N, C-alpha and C positions, 0 to 999 in steps of 0.2 A: 453534428459532430459524430464521427464514427466511434464505435466501441473500441477500447484498447485491445491489442492482441497480446501484449505482455506488460507487466507492472513491476516496477522496482520497489519491492517490499522492504520493510525495515523490521528487524527482530533482535531480541536480546541474545547475545552470544555469551553463554555462561562461562566458557573456557577463557575468553578474552576479557570478560567482565565489562563489555561495552556493546554499543549498538552496531549491527552489521546489516548489510544489504544483500538481497538476492533477487534476481530476475525470475518472475513467475509467468509461465505461459498461460494464457486465458482461453478456455474453451467456450464458455458462455459468460456474458457480463450482465449483472443484475443491479447496477446502480452503485451509489456511494453515499457515505455519511460525511457531512462537511463539518469542519472545525467551527466552533461557536465564535471564536475570536477573529480569524482571518477569512472565514467563509470558503476555504479551499478544501479539497478532499482530504479526509483523515483516514478513512478506510474504504475498501471496495468489497462488494459482495460478488464473488465470482465462482465459477465451476472450473476446476483444474484437476487433472488426473482422475476424473470421474467422481470427484467429491465437491460439494459446495463448501466454500471457505470464506472467512472474513480475512482480508489481507490489509495490514496496516502500512501506511506510507508516511513520509515526512510532510507535514502540512507547511504552509507558508510561514507560520510562526517559528518553526525550527530552522528555517533557512537564514542563517545569520551570515553577514559578510565576515570573511576571515582575513 
């Protein structure tokens, strides 16, 4: 499986008082941490904008049918 080139991250938006999403461009990919419940990625270790970051995403547990 190829490393991702962009990740749809989730973050808390203080102004809206809710979760929001943002596409992050990935320069280097260094793996992920999986959710203990659903075993899907919960966060990714990446390099973007010249900095190493931990980017959080919605795991399978948070994806509910609407």
